[in-house]
C-alpha positions in Angstrom: 90.5 89.5 124.4 91.9 85.9 124.0 95.6 84.9 125.7 98.6 83.5 123.7 98.7 79.9 124.8 102.9 79.5 124.3 103.6 76.0 122.8 106.1 74.4 121.3 104.9 73.8 117.5 101.6 75.4 116.6 101.4 72.5 113.8 100.1 70.9 116.8 97.7 73.0 118.1 95.6 74.0 115.7 92.5 74.0 117.8 93.6 76.6 120.5 92.9 79.8 119.0 96.0 82.4 120.0 98.4 79.6 120.3 102.0 81.0 119.5 105.2 79.4 119.4 108.7 81.4 119.4 111.0 80.9 116.7 115.0 81.0 116.6 117.8 79.5 115.0 120.0 76.7 116.2 121.9 79.3 117.5 119.3 80.8 119.7 118.7 84.2 117.4 114.8 85.1 117.2 113.3 84.9 113.6 109.6 85.2 114.6 106.3 83.9 115.8 104.2 81.2 114.4 100.6 81.5 115.3 96.9 79.5 115.3 94.2 82.9 114.3 92.9 83.8 117.9 89.0 84.0 116.0 89.0 80.0 116.4 89.1 79.5 112.5 92.0 77.6 112.8 94.1 79.0 110.3 98.2 79.0 110.9 100.4 82.6 110.7 103.9 83.0 110.7 105.0 86.7 112.1 108.5 87.4 111.2 110.4 89.8 113.5 112.4 93.0 112.5 115.9 92.6 113.4 118.5 96.0 113.7 120.2 96.7 111.1 118.9 94.4 108.4 116.5 95.3 105.8 113.1 93.2 105.4 111.3 92.4 102.4 107.8 91.8 103.1 105.7 92.4 106.7 107.8 92.1 109.8 107.3 93.1 113.9 108.8 94.7 116.4 109.0 92.5 119.3 109.4 93.7 123.0 111.4 90.3 123.7 109.2 89.0 126.2 109.2 85.2 125.3 106.2 84.7 128.2 103.7 87.6 127.2 105.0 89.2 123.8 103.9 92.4 122.4 104.0 92.7 118.8 103.9 96.0 116.5 102.2 96.8 114.6 99.1 95.3 114.5 98.7 91.4 112.9 96.2 90.9 109.8 95.0 87.9 109.0 95.3 87.8 105.9 92.5 85.5 103.5 90.1 83.5 105.7 88.2 85.0 108.4 90.5 88.5 107.7 91.0 88.6 112.1 92.4 91.7 112.6 94.1 93.1 115.9 97.6 93.2 118.0 99.7 90.6 120.4 100.1 93.1 123.3 101.5 91.6 126.8 100.6 88.1 125.9 97.2 88.6 124.7 95.3 89.1 121.6 93.3 92.0 121.2 90.9 92.8 118.1 91.1 96.1 116.6 
């Protein structure tokens, strides 16, 4: 397991495996999480949050609302590169 380090901008933390930043609109509406792959490859990704009542185009994740130790479902698959696959649960990245 790797602890998800909460940062303000994952662009500045490419050397921090598992770093995540909470993304929101200017009025505070949650949009998703940026992240650095927990395997250590440095690849950056984005996990859009599924919003109730909206039709999502493409993959999206359910979020438990916890900004300090988030849980997202379903699992995360890093497409391309390393192909890391696992879960973000209670603020920890757990491989499958």
